[in-house]
N, CA, C and O atoms as a MOPAC input file, in Angstrom:
PM7 MOZYME 1SCF
protein

 N     24.66500 1    81.72300 1   320.68600 1
 C     24.57100 1    80.80100 1   321.81200 1
 C     24.81600 1    79.38100 1   321.37600 1
 O     25.17100 1    79.11100 1   320.22900 1
 N     24.62100 1    78.49100 1   322.30200 1
 C     24.82400 1    77.06400 1   322.04400 1
 C     23.73300 1    76.55100 1   321.12000 1
 O     22.61900 1    77.07500 1   321.13200 1
 N     24.03500 1    75.53300 1   320.31800 1
 C     22.99400 1    74.98200 1   319.43900 1
 C     21.87200 1    74.35400 1   320.26700 1
 O     22.09800 1    73.84400 1   321.36400 1
 N     20.68700 1    74.40500 1   319.72900 1
 C     19.55500 1    73.79900 1   320.42200 1
 C     19.68800 1    72.27900 1   320.39000 1
 O     20.14300 1    71.71600 1   319.39400 1
 N     19.29100 1    71.60900 1   321.48200 1
 C     19.41300 1    70.15200 1   321.54800 1
 C     18.27900 1    69.45200 1   320.81200 1
 O     17.52300 1    68.68300 1   321.40700 1
 N     18.16700 1    69.71600 1   319.54300 1
 C     17.07500 1    69.14500 1   318.77200 1
 C     17.63500 1    68.27000 1   317.65600 1
 O     18.82800 1    68.29900 1   317.35600 1
 N     16.76100 1    67.51000 1   317.06600 1
 C     17.14300 1    66.70900 1   315.92500 1
 C     17.60200 1    67.64200 1   314.81000 1
 O     16.94800 1    68.64500 1   314.52400 1
 N     18.69900 1    67.31800 1   314.20100 1
 C     19.25500 1    68.15000 1   313.13600 1
 C     18.56100 1    67.80800 1   311.81000 1
 O     18.11700 1    66.67500 1   311.62200 1
 N     18.46400 1    68.78200 1   310.88800 1
 C     17.70800 1    68.55200 1   309.65800 1
 C     18.32000 1    67.50100 1   308.73700 1
 O     17.59200 1    66.69900 1   308.15100 1
 N     19.64000 1    67.48900 1   308.59900 1
 C     20.23200 1    66.47500 1   307.73300 1
 C     21.52800 1    65.99400 1   308.35900 1
 O     22.34300 1    66.79900 1   308.81000 1
 N     21.72000 1    64.68200 1   308.38600 1
 C     22.90500 1    64.13000 1   309.03100 1
 C     24.20300 1    64.53200 1   308.32000 1
 O     24.23400 1    64.71600 1   307.10300 1
 N     25.24400 1    64.65800 1   309.09300 1
 C     26.57400 1    64.96500 1   308.57000 1
 C     27.17700 1    63.71400 1   307.94300 1
 O     26.59900 1    62.63000 1   308.02700 1
 N     28.33100 1    63.86700 1   307.31900 1
 C     29.03100 1    62.71900 1   306.73100 1
 C     29.37800 1    61.68300 1   307.80000 1
 O     29.28500 1    60.48100 1   307.54700 1
 N     29.77300 1    62.13300 1   308.98500 1
 C     30.12500 1    61.19000 1   310.05500 1
 C     28.91000 1    60.38200 1   310.49000 1
 O     29.00600 1    59.17300 1   310.69700 1
 N     27.76100 1    61.05200 1   310.63000 1
 C     26.53500 1    60.35000 1   311.01700 1
 C     26.10400 1    59.39900 1   309.90500 1
 O     25.68800 1    58.27200 1   310.17500 1
 N     26.20200 1    59.85400 1   308.65000 1
 C     25.85100 1    58.98500 1   307.51700 1
 C     26.73100 1    57.72900 1   307.49300 1
 O     26.24400 1    56.63200 1   307.22000 1
 N     28.03000 1    57.89400 1   307.78100 1
 C     28.94800 1    56.74400 1   307.79000 1
 C     28.58200 1    55.77100 1   308.90700 1
 O     28.58200 1    54.55800 1   308.70100 1
 N     28.26900 1    56.30600 1   310.09400 1
 C     27.85100 1    55.45200 1   311.21000 1
 C     26.56000 1    54.73000 1   310.85400 1
 O     26.42500 1    53.52800 1   311.08600 1
 N     25.61500 1    55.46900 1   310.28900 1
 C     24.33000 1    54.87700 1   309.91900 1
 C     24.51000 1    53.77400 1   308.87700 1
 O     23.81900 1    52.75700 1   308.93200 1
 N     25.42700 1    53.96300 1   307.93200 1
 C     25.67500 1    52.92800 1   306.91500 1
 C     26.15000 1    51.63400 1   307.57400 1
 O     25.72100 1    50.54600 1   307.18900 1
 N     27.03700 1    51.75100 1   308.56700 1
 C     27.50700 1    50.56000 1   309.28500 1
 C     26.36900 1    49.90900 1   310.06500 1
 O     26.22600 1    48.68700 1   310.06200 1
 N     25.55900 1    50.73200 1   310.73500 1
 C     24.42400 1    50.20600 1   311.49300 1
 C     23.42500 1    49.53100 1   310.56700 1
 O     22.90500 1    48.45800 1   310.87400 1
 N     23.16000 1    50.16900 1   309.42600 1
 C     22.19900 1    49.61800 1   308.46900 1
 C     22.65900 1    48.23900 1   307.98700 1
 O     21.85500 1    47.31100 1   307.90300 1
 N     23.94000 1    48.10800 1   307.67300 1
 C     24.46700 1    46.81100 1   307.21900 1
 C     24.32700 1    45.75400 1   308.31200 1
 O     23.93500 1    44.62000 1   308.03800 1
 N     24.65000 1    46.13000 1   309.55600 1
 C     24.54100 1    45.17700 1   310.67300 1
 C     23.08600 1    44.76900 1   310.90200 1
 O     22.80100 1    43.59800 1   311.15300 1
 N     22.17100 1    45.72700 1   310.81700 1
 C     20.76000 1    45.41800 1   311.03700 1
 C     20.20200 1    44.56900 1   309.90400 1
 O     19.45500 1    43.62200 1   310.15000 1
 N     20.55600 1    44.89900 1   308.66900 1
 C     20.07200 1    44.09500 1   307.53300 1
 C     20.55100 1    42.65000 1   307.63600 1
 O     19.82500 1    41.72400 1   307.27400 1
 N     21.77400 1    42.46000 1   308.13200 1
 C     22.29600 1    41.09700 1   308.30900 1
 C     21.45200 1    40.31000 1   309.31500 1
 O     21.42000 1    39.08000 1   309.28300 1
 N     20.77300 1    41.03300 1   310.20500 1
 C     19.87800 1    40.39500 1   311.18000 1
 C     18.41700 1    40.43100 1   310.73200 1
 O     17.51900 1    40.08000 1   311.49800 1
 N     18.18400 1    40.85400 1   309.49400 1
 C     16.82200 1    40.90000 1   308.97400 1
 C     16.02700 1    42.09500 1   309.45600 1
 O     14.79800 1    42.07800 1   309.39900 1
 N     16.69800 1    43.12800 1   309.92800 1
 C     16.01800 1    44.31500 1   310.43100 1
 C     16.25200 1    45.49500 1   309.49300 1
 O     17.26600 1    45.55300 1   308.79700 1
 N     15.31600 1    46.42700 1   309.48000 1
 C     15.39200 1    47.59200 1   308.61600 1
 C     15.41900 1    48.83800 1   309.49200 1
 O     14.66400 1    48.95100 1   310.45900 1
 N     16.29600 1    49.77000 1   309.14000 1
 C     16.37700 1    51.02200 1   309.88900 1
 C     15.73900 1    52.14000 1   309.07100 1
 O     15.85500 1    52.18200 1   307.84600 1
 N     15.06400 1    53.04100 1   309.77700 1
 C     14.40800 1    54.16700 1   309.11800 1
 C     14.67200 1    55.42300 1   309.93400 1
 O     14.80800 1    55.36300 1   311.15700 1
 N     14.74400 1    56.55400 1   309.25400 1
 C     14.81800 1    57.79900 1   310.00700 1
 C     13.43200 1    58.02500 1   310.59700 1
 O     12.45300 1    57.43100 1   310.14600 1
 N     13.35500 1    58.87400 1   311.59100 1
 C     12.07900 1    59.08700 1   312.26200 1
 C     11.91000 1    60.55400 1   312.60900 1
 O     12.88700 1    61.26100 1   312.85700 1
 N     10.68900 1    60.99800 1   312.62400 1
 C     10.38800 1    62.35000 1   313.07500 1
 C      9.98900 1    62.34100 1   314.55000 1
 O      9.78600 1    63.39500 1   315.15100 1
 N      9.87800 1    61.14000 1   315.13000 1
 C      9.53600 1    61.02500 1   316.54100 1
 C     10.64900 1    61.63100 1   317.37600 1
 O     11.82700 1    61.36800 1   317.13400 1
 N     10.28500 1    62.42500 1   318.34000 1
 C     11.28100 1    63.01200 1   319.24400 1
 C     11.79800 1    61.92000 1   320.16900 1
 O     11.05400 1    61.39500 1   320.99800 1
 N     13.05600 1    61.58500 1   320.02700 1
 C     13.66700 1    60.55500 1   320.85400 1
 C     14.69800 1    61.25800 1   321.72000 1
 O     15.67000 1    61.81900 1   321.21400 1
 N     14.48300 1    61.22300 1   323.01300 1
 C     15.38300 1    61.90100 1   323.93600 1
 C     15.58500 1    61.00000 1   325.14600 1
 O     14.90300 1    61.16200 1   326.15800 1
 N     16.52700 1    60.03900 1   325.05400 1
 C     16.76100 1    59.19500 1   326.22700 1
 C     17.34100 1    60.02700 1   327.36800 1
 O     17.81100 1    61.14500 1   327.15600 1
 N     17.30400 1    59.48100 1   328.56200 1
 C     17.90500 1    60.17300 1   329.70700 1
 C     19.39000 1    60.38100 1   329.40800 1
 O     20.10200 1    59.44200 1   329.05000 1
 N     19.84200 1    61.62400 1   329.56000 1
 C     21.20500 1    61.99400 1   329.19600 1
 C     21.79800 1    62.86600 1   330.30100 1
 O     21.07000 1    63.50600 1   331.05900 1
 N     23.12600 1    62.88300 1   330.38200 1
 C     23.75500 1    63.79100 1   331.34600 1
 C     23.60600 1    65.24300 1   330.88100 1
 O     23.40800 1    65.49200 1   329.69200 1
 N     23.70000 1    66.19400 1   331.80300 1
 C     23.58600 1    67.60800 1   331.43100 1
 C     24.58900 1    68.02300 1   330.34400 1
 O     24.31500 1    68.94300 1   329.57300 1
 N     25.72800 1    67.36100 1   330.27900 1
 C     26.74000 1    67.72300 1   329.27800 1
 C     26.26800 1    67.46200 1   327.85300 1
 O     26.89700 1    67.93600 1   326.90700 1
 N     25.18100 1    66.72300 1   327.67700 1
 C     24.66700 1    66.40800 1   326.34100 1
 C     23.65700 1    67.44700 1   325.84400 1
 O     23.09200 1    67.29200 1   324.76000 1
 N     23.42800 1    68.50300 1   326.63100 1
 C     22.40000 1    69.48600 1   326.27400 1
 C     22.59600 1    70.05400 1   324.87100 1
 O     21.61800 1    70.26800 1   324.15400 1
 N     23.84400 1    70.30000 1   324.46600 1
 C     24.07300 1    70.89800 1   323.15900 1
 C     24.60700 1    69.94600 1   322.11500 1
 O     25.02300 1    70.38100 1   321.04100 1
 N     24.60500 1    68.65000 1   322.40500 1
 C     25.16100 1    67.67400 1   321.46500 1
 C     24.14700 1    67.37900 1   320.36000 1
 O     22.97400 1    67.12500 1   320.63400 1
 N     24.61000 1    67.41500 1   319.11100 1
 C     23.72700 1    67.10100 1   317.97900 1
 C     23.30900 1    65.63800 1   318.05500 1
 O     24.12500 1    64.76200 1   318.34200 1
 N     22.03400 1    65.38400 1   317.79600 1
 C     21.52500 1    64.00300 1   317.87400 1
 C     20.61800 1    63.72400 1   316.69400 1
 O     19.89800 1    64.59800 1   316.21200 1
 N     20.67200 1    62.48800 1   316.24500 1
 C     19.79300 1    62.03700 1   315.17000 1
 C     19.11600 1    60.76500 1   315.64100 1
 O     19.79800 1    59.77200 1   315.89400 1
 N     17.79100 1    60.76200 1   315.76600 1
 C     17.08300 1    59.54400 1   316.14400 1
 C     16.81100 1    58.67300 1   314.91500 1
 O     16.54400 1    59.16700 1   313.81900 1
 N     16.88700 1    57.37400 1   315.13700 1
 C     16.53700 1    56.42000 1   314.09800 1
 C     15.66700 1    55.34800 1   314.71100 1
 O     15.60400 1    55.19900 1   315.93100 1
 N     14.99900 1    54.60500 1   313.85400 1
 C     14.04100 1    53.59000 1   314.28800 1
 C     14.32100 1    52.30300 1   313.53400 1
 O     14.25400 1    52.26000 1   312.30600 1
 N     14.63300 1    51.26100 1   314.27800 1
 C     14.71600 1    49.93400 1   313.67000 1
 C     13.30700 1    49.35600 1   313.73000 1
 O     12.72100 1    49.24700 1   314.80700 1
 N     12.77700 1    48.99400 1   312.59400 1
 C     11.38300 1    48.56500 1   312.51800 1
 C     11.21700 1    47.20300 1   313.18400 1
 O     11.79000 1    46.20300 1   312.75100 1
 N     10.41600 1    47.19300 1   314.24700 1
 C     10.05700 1    45.96200 1   314.96400 1
 C      8.54600 1    45.79700 1   314.78600 1
 O      7.77200 1    46.45500 1   315.48200 1
 N      8.11200 1    44.92200 1   313.85900 1
 C      6.68100 1    44.84400 1   313.53900 1
 C      5.77700 1    44.56900 1   314.74000 1
 O      4.64400 1    45.04800 1   314.78400 1
 N      6.27200 1    43.80100 1   315.71700 1
 C      5.43500 1    43.48300 1   316.87000 1
 C      5.56900 1    44.50300 1   317.99600 1
 O      4.94100 1    44.35800 1   319.04400 1
 N      6.38600 1    45.53500 1   317.78300 1
 C      6.59400 1    46.56900 1   318.80600 1
 C      6.82500 1    47.91900 1   318.12400 1
 O      7.94600 1    48.42700 1   318.11300 1
 N      5.74800 1    48.50700 1   317.54900 1
 C      5.91200 1    49.76100 1   316.81300 1
 C      6.50400 1    50.89100 1   317.66500 1
 O      7.11600 1    51.81100 1   317.12100 1
 N      6.33400 1    50.83600 1   318.98100 1
 C      6.85800 1    51.89200 1   319.85300 1
 C      8.31000 1    51.62800 1   320.26200 1
 O      8.92500 1    52.46400 1   320.92300 1
 N      8.85500 1    50.48700 1   319.87900 1
 C     10.21800 1    50.13800 1   320.27100 1
 C     11.19200 1    50.28900 1   319.12100 1
 O     10.81400 1    50.65900 1   318.01000 1
 N     12.45400 1    49.99700 1   319.40400 1
 C     13.47300 1    50.00900 1   318.35900 1
 C     14.08900 1    51.35800 1   318.07500 1
 O     14.79000 1    51.51500 1   317.07500 1
 N     13.84500 1    52.34000 1   318.93100 1
 C     14.41400 1    53.67400 1   318.70800 1
 C     15.81600 1    53.76400 1   319.30500 1
 O     16.05000 1    53.34400 1   320.43800 1
 N     16.73400 1    54.31100 1   318.53100 1
 C     18.08400 1    54.56000 1   319.03400 1
 C     18.53600 1    55.91900 1   318.53500 1
 O     17.93300 1    56.49200 1   317.62900 1
 N     19.60400 1    56.43000 1   319.13500 1
 C     20.07900 1    57.77500 1   318.82700 1
 C     21.54500 1    57.70900 1   318.42400 1
 O     22.33200 1    56.97300 1   319.01900 1
 N     21.90300 1    58.49100 1   317.40000 1
 C     23.30700 1    58.72100 1   317.06300 1
 C     23.62400 1    60.15300 1   317.49300 1
 O     22.98300 1    61.10800 1   317.05400 1
 N     24.62600 1    60.27600 1   318.35800 1
 C     25.10400 1    61.59600 1   318.78800 1
 C     26.37000 1    61.90500 1   317.99900 1
 O     27.15600 1    61.00800 1   317.69500 1
 N     26.56100 1    63.17800 1   317.67000 1
 C     27.77200 1    63.56100 1   316.95500 1
 C     28.56400 1    64.59300 1   317.74500 1
 O     28.01300 1    65.56800 1   318.25600 1
 N     29.86800 1    64.35400 1   317.83300 1
 C     30.80600 1    65.24600 1   318.49500 1
 C     31.78200 1    65.78600 1   317.44900 1
 O     31.84000 1    65.28100 1   316.32900 1
 N     32.53900 1    66.80500 1   317.81800 1
 C     33.45200 1    67.45400 1   316.87000 1
 C     34.65600 1    66.58000 1   316.52600 1
 O     35.26500 1    66.75300 1   315.47000 1
 N     35.00200 1    65.64700 1   317.40700 1
 C     36.18700 1    64.80800 1   317.17800 1
 C     36.01900 1    63.49900 1   317.93700 1
 O     35.26500 1    63.43300 1   318.90800 1
 N     36.73300 1    62.43700 1   317.48600 1
 C     36.63800 1    61.15400 1   318.19100 1
 C     36.98600 1    61.24000 1   319.68400 1
 O     36.35500 1    60.56400 1   320.49700 1
 N     37.97500 1    62.05600 1   320.05500 1
 C     38.34000 1    62.16800 1   321.47500 1
 C     37.18800 1    62.75400 1   322.29200 1
 O     36.96400 1    62.35800 1   323.43600 1
 N     36.46200 1    63.70100 1   321.69300 1
 C     35.31200 1    64.28300 1   322.39100 1
 C     34.17000 1    63.26900 1   322.49600 1
 O     33.45100 1    63.23900 1   323.49500 1
 N     34.00700 1    62.44000 1   321.46000 1
 C     32.99600 1    61.37700 1   321.52100 1
 C     33.36000 1    60.37900 1   322.61900 1
 O     32.47800 1    59.89800 1   323.33100 1
 N     34.64400 1    60.06300 1   322.76500 1
 C     35.07900 1    59.14600 1   323.82500 1
 C     34.75200 1    59.73800 1   325.19800 1
 O     34.25500 1    59.04100 1   326.08200 1
 N     35.03700 1    61.03300 1   325.36500 1
 C     34.69400 1    61.70400 1   326.62700 1
 C     33.18600 1    61.66600 1   326.85500 1
 O     32.72700 1    61.37800 1   327.96000 1
 N     32.42100 1    61.95800 1   325.80900 1
 C     30.96000 1    61.93300 1   325.91500 1
 C     30.45200 1    60.54300 1   326.26000 1
 O     29.52100 1    60.39800 1   327.05300 1
 N     31.05900 1    59.52100 1   325.66900 1
 C     30.65800 1    58.15000 1   325.96300 1
 C     30.89100 1    57.79900 1   327.42700 1
 O     30.04300 1    57.17600 1   328.06600 1
 N     32.04000 1    58.20000 1   327.95200 1
 C     32.32100 1    57.94300 1   329.37200 1
 C     31.32600 1    58.68500 1   330.26000 1
 O     30.86600 1    58.15100 1   331.26900 1
 N     30.99400 1    59.92700 1   329.87400 1
 C     30.05100 1    60.73300 1   330.63900 1
 C     28.65700 1    60.09500 1   330.61700 1
 O     28.00200 1    59.99400 1   331.65400 1
 N     28.21000 1    59.66600 1   329.43800 1
 C     26.89400 1    59.03300 1   329.32000 1
 C     26.87000 1    57.71600 1   330.09300 1
 O     25.89300 1    57.42700 1   330.78500 1
 N     27.92400 1    56.92300 1   329.98600 1
 C     27.98500 1    55.64400 1   330.71100 1
 C     27.91200 1    55.86600 1   332.21800 1
 O     27.19800 1    55.15200 1   332.92200 1
 N     28.65200 1    56.85800 1   332.70900 1
 C     28.62700 1    57.14800 1   334.15000 1
 C     27.23100 1    57.61400 1   334.57000 1
 O     26.73600 1    57.24200 1   335.63400 1
 N     26.61100 1    58.42600 1   333.72600 1
 C     25.29200 1    58.96300 1   334.05500 1
 C     24.23500 1    57.86100 1   334.14000 1
 O     23.48000 1    57.80200 1   335.11000 1
 N     24.17900 1    56.98800 1   333.12800 1
 C     23.10900 1    55.96400 1   333.11700 1
 C     23.30400 1    54.90500 1   334.18200 1
 O     22.38200 1    54.14600 1   334.48000 1
 N     24.51000 1    54.84400 1   334.76800 1
 C     24.72300 1    53.88400 1   335.85600 1
 C     24.64400 1    54.56800 1   337.22200 1
 O     24.78800 1    53.91700 1   338.25700 1
 N     24.41100 1    55.89600 1   337.22000 1
 C     24.29200 1    56.63900 1   338.47100 1
 C     22.83600 1    56.65200 1   338.92500 1
 O     21.93600 1    56.29800 1   338.16200 1
 N     22.61300 1    57.05900 1   340.15900 1
 C     21.24700 1    57.15500 1   340.68400 1
 C     20.32400 1    57.99500 1   339.82300 1
 O     19.27400 1    57.51000 1   339.40300 1
 N     20.69300 1    59.27000 1   339.54100 1
 C     19.79200 1    60.12600 1   338.75800 1
 C     19.51000 1    59.57300 1   337.35600 1
 O     18.39500 1    59.71600 1   336.85400 1
 N     20.48400 1    58.95700 1   336.72900 1
 C     20.26500 1    58.39800 1   335.40000 1
 C     19.50800 1    57.09000 1   335.45500 1
 O     18.61500 1    56.84100 1   334.64400 1
 N     19.86900 1    56.25800 1   336.41500 1
 C     19.28900 1    54.91300 1   336.52200 1
 C     17.77800 1    54.94400 1   336.74500 1
 O     17.04800 1    54.12900 1   336.18100 1
 N     17.30900 1    55.89000 1   337.57100 1
 C     15.88400 1    55.91400 1   337.90400 1
 C     15.00500 1    56.26000 1   336.70700 1
 O     13.78700 1    56.09100 1   336.76700 1
 N     15.60100 1    56.73600 1   335.63100 1
 C     14.80700 1    57.10200 1   334.46100 1
 C     14.55200 1    55.92100 1   333.52300 1
 O     13.93100 1    56.07400 1   332.47100 1
 N     15.03600 1    54.75300 1   333.91400 1
 C     14.85400 1    53.54500 1   333.10100 1
 C     14.22800 1    52.44400 1   333.94500 1
 O     14.31700 1    52.46100 1   335.17200 1
 N     13.59200 1    51.48600 1   333.27300 1
 C     13.02100 1    50.34900 1   333.98800 1
 C     14.14800 1    49.52800 1   334.60800 1
 O     15.27900 1    49.56000 1   334.12300 1
 N     13.84400 1    48.78800 1   335.68600 1
 C     14.90700 1    48.04200 1   336.38000 1
 C     15.63600 1    47.01400 1   335.50400 1
 O     16.80700 1    46.72300 1   335.74500 1
 N     14.95300 1    46.46200 1   334.49000 1
 C     15.59800 1    45.43100 1   333.66200 1
 C     16.26100 1    46.00500 1   332.40700 1
 O     16.63600 1    45.24900 1   331.51000 1
 N     16.41100 1    47.33100 1   332.33300 1
 C     16.96500 1    47.94200 1   331.12600 1
 C     18.39000 1    47.47200 1   330.86200 1
 O     19.16900 1    47.22600 1   331.78300 1
 N     18.69700 1    47.35800 1   329.59800 1
 C     20.05800 1    47.07700 1   329.14200 1
 C     20.42300 1    48.18900 1   328.16700 1
 O     19.55500 1    48.81400 1   327.55700 1
 N     21.72300 1    48.42200 1   328.03400 1
 C     22.16800 1    49.52400 1   327.19200 1
 C     23.15600 1    49.04500 1   326.15300 1
 O     24.03600 1    48.23500 1   326.44200 1
 N     23.00300 1    49.55600 1   324.92600 1
 C     24.03400 1    49.42700 1   323.91100 1
 C     24.59100 1    50.84400 1   323.75100 1
 O     23.85700 1    51.77600 1   323.42200 1
 N     25.90000 1    50.99300 1   323.98700 1
 C     26.56800 1    52.28000 1   323.84500 1
 C     27.86600 1    52.03000 1   323.10300 1
 O     28.78700 1    51.40800 1   323.63200 1
 N     27.93300 1    52.52500 1   321.85800 1
 C     29.06200 1    52.25800 1   320.96800 1
 C     29.63400 1    53.56400 1   320.43900 1
 O     28.89600 1    54.51900 1   320.20000 1
 N     30.93800 1    53.60400 1   320.25600 1
 C     31.57100 1    54.75400 1   319.62600 1
 C     32.02000 1    54.36700 1   318.23000 1
 O     32.66800 1    53.33900 1   318.03500 1
 N     31.66700 1    55.20500 1   317.25600 1
 C     32.11300 1    55.04700 1   315.88000 1
 C     32.70100 1    56.40300 1   315.47900 1
 O     31.96500 1    57.32500 1   315.12700 1
 N     34.02900 1    56.51800 1   315.53400 1
 C     34.67400 1    57.79500 1   315.21100 1
 C     34.15800 1    58.90300 1   316.10700 1
 O     34.20900 1    58.78600 1   317.33100 1
 N     33.65400 1    59.99500 1   315.50300 1
 C     33.15700 1    61.11000 1   316.30800 1
 C     31.69600 1    60.95200 1   316.73300 1
 O     31.09200 1    61.90800 1   317.21900 1
 N     31.12000 1    59.75800 1   316.55700 1
 C     29.71500 1    59.54400 1   316.91200 1
 C     29.58800 1    58.50600 1   318.02200 1
 O     30.46200 1    57.66400 1   318.22700 1
 N     28.46800 1    58.60100 1   318.72600 1
 C     28.06800 1    57.58600 1   319.70200 1
 C     26.71200 1    57.04900 1   319.27400 1
 O     25.85900 1    57.79700 1   318.79700 1
 N     26.52200 1    55.74700 1   319.44700 1
 C     25.23200 1    55.10500 1   319.19400 1
 C     24.70800 1    54.65300 1   320.55200 1
 O     25.40700 1    53.96000 1   321.29100 1
 N     23.48000 1    55.04300 1   320.87900 1
 C     22.90300 1    54.71700 1   322.18500 1
 C     21.53400 1    54.08500 1   321.99900 1
 O     20.65100 1    54.65000 1   321.35400 1
 N     21.37500 1    52.89500 1   322.58300 1
 C     20.10600 1    52.16500 1   322.50600 1
 C     19.79700 1    51.56000 1   323.87000 1
 O     20.35300 1    50.52000 1   324.22300 1
 N     18.91600 1    52.20000 1   324.64300 1
 C     18.44300 1    51.56100 1   325.87200 1
 C     17.28100 1    50.63300 1   325.52100 1
 O     16.39000 1    51.01000 1   324.76000 1
 N     17.29200 1    49.42600 1   326.07400 1
 C     16.20800 1    48.49500 1   325.75500 1
 C     15.92400 1    47.58800 1   326.93900 1
 O     16.78100 1    47.36500 1   327.79300 1
 N     14.73400 1    47.08200 1   326.97100 1
 C     14.29700 1    46.24500 1   328.07100 1
 C     13.77300 1    44.92100 1   327.53400 1
 O     12.78600 1    44.89700 1   326.79800 1
 N     14.42800 1    43.81700 1   327.89700 1
 C     13.97700 1    42.52200 1   327.37800 1
 C     12.55300 1    42.17700 1   327.80400 1
 O     11.85800 1    41.44000 1   327.10500 1
 N     12.11800 1    42.70300 1   328.94300 1
 C     10.79100 1    42.35500 1   329.44300 1
 C      9.66700 1    43.20200 1   328.89800 1
 O      8.50300 1    42.80900 1   328.98800 1
 N      9.98400 1    44.36700 1   328.32800 1
 C      8.88000 1    45.23400 1   327.92900 1
 C      8.63400 1    45.30700 1   326.43700 1
 O      7.69100 1    45.97500 1   326.01100 1
 N      9.44800 1    44.64500 1   325.62600 1
 C      9.16600 1    44.65700 1   324.19100 1
 C      8.45400 1    43.37500 1   323.79400 1
 O      8.93800 1    42.28000 1   324.08000 1
 N      7.28900 1    43.50600 1   323.12600 1
 C      6.58600 1    42.30800 1   322.66400 1
 C      7.20800 1    41.69600 1   321.41200 1
 O      6.78100 1    40.62700 1   320.97600 1
 N      8.21000 1    42.35400 1   320.82600 1
 C      8.79500 1    41.82800 1   319.59100 1
 C      9.98800 1    40.93900 1   319.92200 1
 O     10.91800 1    41.37900 1   320.59900 1
 N      9.97100 1    39.69300 1   319.45200 1
 C     11.07700 1    38.77400 1   319.75700 1
 C     12.40100 1    39.17600 1   319.11600 1
 O     13.44700 1    38.62800 1   319.46300 1
 N     12.36700 1    40.13100 1   318.18300 1
 C     13.60900 1    40.56900 1   317.53300 1
 C     14.33700 1    41.67100 1   318.29300 1
 O     15.41700 1    42.09000 1   317.87500 1
 N     13.77000 1    42.15100 1   319.40300 1
 C     14.41700 1    43.22600 1   320.15800 1
 C     15.83900 1    42.85800 1   320.58400 1
 O     16.74100 1    43.67800 1   320.41400 1
 N     16.08500 1    41.64800 1   321.13700 1
 C     17.47700 1    41.29900 1   321.47100 1
 C     18.37400 1    41.21400 1   320.23200 1
 O     19.56900 1    41.49900 1   320.31800 1
 N     17.81100 1    40.82500 1   319.08100 1
 C     18.60100 1    40.78200 1   317.84200 1
 C     19.02800 1    42.19200 1   317.43900 1
 O     20.14000 1    42.39300 1   316.95100 1
 N     18.14500 1    43.16100 1   317.64300 1
 C     18.47200 1    44.55100 1   317.34600 1
 C     19.63900 1    44.99900 1   318.22300 1
 O     20.60300 1    45.58100 1   317.72600 1
 N     19.55500 1    44.73300 1   319.51300 1
 C     20.62900 1    45.12400 1   320.42800 1
 C     21.93900 1    44.44800 1   320.03100 1
 O     22.99400 1    45.08200 1   320.03500 1
 N     21.87000 1    43.16400 1   319.69000 1
 C     23.08400 1    42.42600 1   319.30900 1
 C     23.69000 1    42.98500 1   318.02900 1
 O     24.91100 1    43.08100 1   317.90900 1
 N     22.84100 1    43.35400 1   317.06900 1
 C     23.34500 1    43.91100 1   315.80700 1
 C     23.99900 1    45.26600 1   316.04000 1
 O     25.08500 1    45.53000 1   315.52200 1
 N     23.34100 1    46.13200 1   316.82000 1
 C     23.92000 1    47.44200 1   317.10500 1
 C     25.26700 1    47.28900 1   317.81800 1
 O     26.17600 1    48.09500 1   317.61800 1
 N     25.38600 1    46.25400 1   318.64700 1
 C     26.60800 1    46.04000 1   319.43400 1
 C     27.78200 1    45.54700 1   318.59900 1
 O     28.88600 1    45.39400 1   319.12300 1
 N     27.56700 1    45.29300 1   317.29900 1
 C     28.67500 1    44.85800 1   316.44300 1
 C     29.36700 1    46.02600 1   315.76400 1
 O     30.39800 1    45.84200 1   315.11800 1
 N     28.81700 1    47.22400 1   315.89800 1
 C     29.34400 1    48.38700 1   315.19300 1
 C     30.20900 1    49.22000 1   316.13500 1
 O     29.84000 1    49.47300 1   317.28200 1
 N     31.35500 1    49.63600 1   315.63300 1
 C     32.21300 1    50.51300 1   316.42700 1
 C     32.84300 1    49.80100 1   317.60900 1
 O     33.07500 1    48.59200 1   317.58000 1
 N     33.11400 1    50.57900 1   318.65200 1
 C     33.77900 1    50.09800 1   319.85300 1
 C     32.84700 1    50.28700 1   321.04200 1
 O     32.22900 1    51.34200 1   321.18600 1
 N     32.74400 1    49.28500 1   321.88300 1
 C     31.88800 1    49.39100 1   323.06500 1
 C     32.42100 1    50.39900 1   324.05300 1
 O     33.63000 1    50.50900 1   324.25500 1
 N     31.51300 1    51.13800 1   324.67100 1
 C     31.85100 1    52.03500 1   325.76800 1
 C     31.46900 1    51.31900 1   327.05100 1
 O     30.29500 1    51.00500 1   327.25200 1
 N     32.44600 1    51.05000 1   327.93600 1
 C     32.11300 1    50.31900 1   329.16200 1
 C     31.14300 1    51.09900 1   330.03500 1
 O     31.29800 1    52.30400 1   330.23500 1
 N     30.14000 1    50.39600 1   330.55400 1
 C     29.16300 1    51.00000 1   331.44200 1
 C     29.40300 1    50.42800 1   332.83900 1
 O     29.34800 1    49.21300 1   333.02600 1
 N     29.67100 1    51.29700 1   333.82400 1
 C     29.93100 1    50.79000 1   335.17900 1
 C     28.74100 1    49.99000 1   335.70700 1
 O     27.59500 1    50.30900 1   335.39300 1
 N     29.00600 1    48.94900 1   336.51000 1
 C     27.88800 1    48.20600 1   337.09300 1
 C     27.12000 1    49.09300 1   338.08300 1
 O     27.65300 1    50.07600 1   338.59900 1
 N     25.87600 1    48.73000 1   338.33100 1
 C     25.04100 1    49.51600 1   339.26700 1
 C     25.74300 1    49.63900 1   340.61000 1
 O     25.21000 1    50.25900 1   341.53000 1

């Protein structure tokens, strides 16, 4: 059957390469990234049910519950592009939108066969570095356009 939609035990070379780029961008902003055992499952379209995902945590000292982002891996860059369009359409649709706070902002980037997804809310994080995290993540790969509400 289809693979279970769970965190994979060890990242692939593509995920490691994406993570290396993210780590460099975050370190340049004074942030540190760590792998996490926390189950991170942002609102996703049904098409993501079998997509491999790896959650990571950018350490925000004033917001221990914040800073979580996900790297999704697809079999090829074209499939990641399709997945990015699907995720962007979903999070801007009614069913996707209602799963986030009204002030949520999204970072959605494609790096080869991977997507990086970070939903964040400027009003709900007590850590002043939260916007720096979003800005750093947004320097990696190529942006996936998200339709306006």
